[in-house]
N, C-alpha and C positions, 0 to 999 in steps of 0.2 A: 118467273124467276124463282119463286118459292118451290115450284114443282121440280125445276132443274136442280136446285140445291138439295131437295129431298132425294132426288134421283142420284146425285153424286154421293151424298152421305150413305145412302143404301148400298151403292156400289162399293164404297170404301169399306163399309162394315162387312159385306160379303167377301171382299178381297182379303181383309184381315183374317176372317174365319178360315178361308180356304188356305191362306198362307200358314196359319198356325197349325192347321190339321196336317198340311204337307210336311212341315217341320217336325211335328210329333211323329208322324209315320216314318219319316226319314230317321229320326232318333231311335225309334223302336227297331227298325231294320238294322241300324248300326250296332245297337246293343245285342241283337240276335247274332249278327255276324261275329262280334267279339266273343260271345258266349260259345259259339261253335268252334272258334279258333282255340279257345282255352280248353275245351273238351278234347279237341284233336291233340293238343299238346300233352294231355294227361295219358293218352294211350301210348305209352313208351314201349319200346321193344327191348327185350332182355338180350344180353350177350350170351354166348354159349355157356360161359362159366356161371352166370346168374341163373340160367335155366337149369343147369346141373344142380347147383346148391338148392334152388327152390324145390326141385323135384324130390331131392333126398330129404330135406329138412321138413318142408311143409306137407308133401304128399305121402312120403313113406313113413317118416317118424311122427308126423302130425303134431309137431311142436313149433314154437316160435322162438328161435334162438338165432339172433342176427350175428352174434360172434361166431357161432358154428358155421353159418352160411359163408361168412367172409373167409374163414379158415379153409373151408372146402373149395371155394373159388380160387384162392391164392396158392394153397399148398397141395391139395389133393387132385384137383382137376387136371393139372399137367401130367400127373402120373397115370390117371385112368381115362384120359380123353379118347383113347383109341379102343377102349373096351366095348364089347358088345353087351355085357351084363355088368351091372353095378347095383349094389343094394347096401343098405345100412340098417343096423339094429341098435337100439339103445339097451345096453346091458345094465347100467346103473345111471344115476342122475348125472354122472360125470364121465362115463366110459361108453364109447361107441365102437361097434364092430363094423368095419366096412369091408365088403367082399366084392372083388371084381375079377373079370376074366382077362388073362393076358396070354396070348399064344396058345389058346386052348386049355390053359391051366387056371384054376381058381386060386387067387391070392387073397390074403387077409391082412388087414391093417387094423390095429387098435388105435383109437384116437382118445386121448384123455384130456379133459378140461381141468385146468388148474386156476386158482385165484391167488394173486400176489397182493397181500394186504399192504405191503410197503408202498407199492405203486398204485394200489386200488384198481387193478385191471385183471382181466382174464386172459389166459393164453392156453395154447394147445401143444401137445406133443404127440407124435405118431411113432409107431414101431410096427414093423412087419413081423407077423407071427405065423407059425404053421397052423393048419386047420385043427390039429389035435389040441393045440393050446387053447383054442377058443372054447372047447368043451368045458374046461375048468372054470371059465368066467360065466358061462351061461347056465350053470347048475343052480 
């Protein structure tokens, strides 16, 4: 009887250890799957407008200006979306020169960044200019 009881107790302890380790392995696998799902969610795809603004602001200008990116996405991208060539230069801290091709001709837009202290916000204005006018700003 004692041997049988020892046998059952030993089996019970072994069963508990096996069950615990299975649950622990199962929890680790679940955590790993959750982590991989979160990592997959982090790899977002950009819209064409976001790719456009990101390329101009981060890659060409090499600055971090979220306001400018939003302005380029909303106001400038519709104008230049069919262009084969587009570039941007920073003339001053608040003045940008955007050049793009339209029907084989290069067009120029000056983009100026303003601050409105009454509303505590930034805003932009654009104006199309001739190529000769750009020379006066870039001196």
